[in-house]
N, C-alpha and C positions, 0 to 999 in steps of 0.2 A: 504494500500500500504506500501511496505517496504520503509524505509527512503533512502536506497541506490539507489532506482530507481529514486528518485526525485533530486538526486545530480546535474545532468547537468542543470536542470532548476534553481536550487538555485544558482549555480555558475554563470550562465548567467545573472540572476537578479542582483547578486552582482557586476559582471563586468560592466553591463550597468549602474548601479547606480554610481559606482566608476568613470566610464568614464565621466558621466555628472558632477560629482563633480570636477574632474580634469579640465574639460572644463570651469566650473564656476570660478575656481581659476585662470585659464589662462585669462579669461575675466576681472577679478578683477585686475590682474597685468597689462593688457593692459589698463584698466581704470585708473590706477595710473600713468602710464608712457606716453601713447600716446593719448588716447581719453578719457578724464576724465568723461564726462557725458555719452557718448555713450556706453562705456565699462561697466559702472555700471548698466545702463538701461538694457543691454543684460544679465548681470550676475544674476540679481535677478530672472528672470523666470527660468534660467537654474538651479539655486540652488533649487528653488521650485520643479522643475521636478525631480531633483536628490533625494530629500527627499520623493517625491511621489513614485518613483520607489522603494526606500528602504522599504516603508511602505506597498507595495502590498503584498497580501497573496497568497499562492499557495493552490489550493483546493486538494481534495483527488486524483485526476488524475494527479497531478503535473502540472497543468496549472495555469496561473495567473488568479486570481479571482478578478474582478473589483468591485463586489458588497460588 
């Protein structure tokens, strides 16, 4: 496959990972200011999900390959 055909999938993967990272940062800020324990407890899985999304690979047909 040509790399240009996979560009929308790569961009969507990047945007989804970035969105999760921004959400995690927002939860950390909430954890510092409003809900100290609850915000941090929610932020940890969101950060892990963000790094998991970044580490996903695209297969030859430009789909996310979970294996």
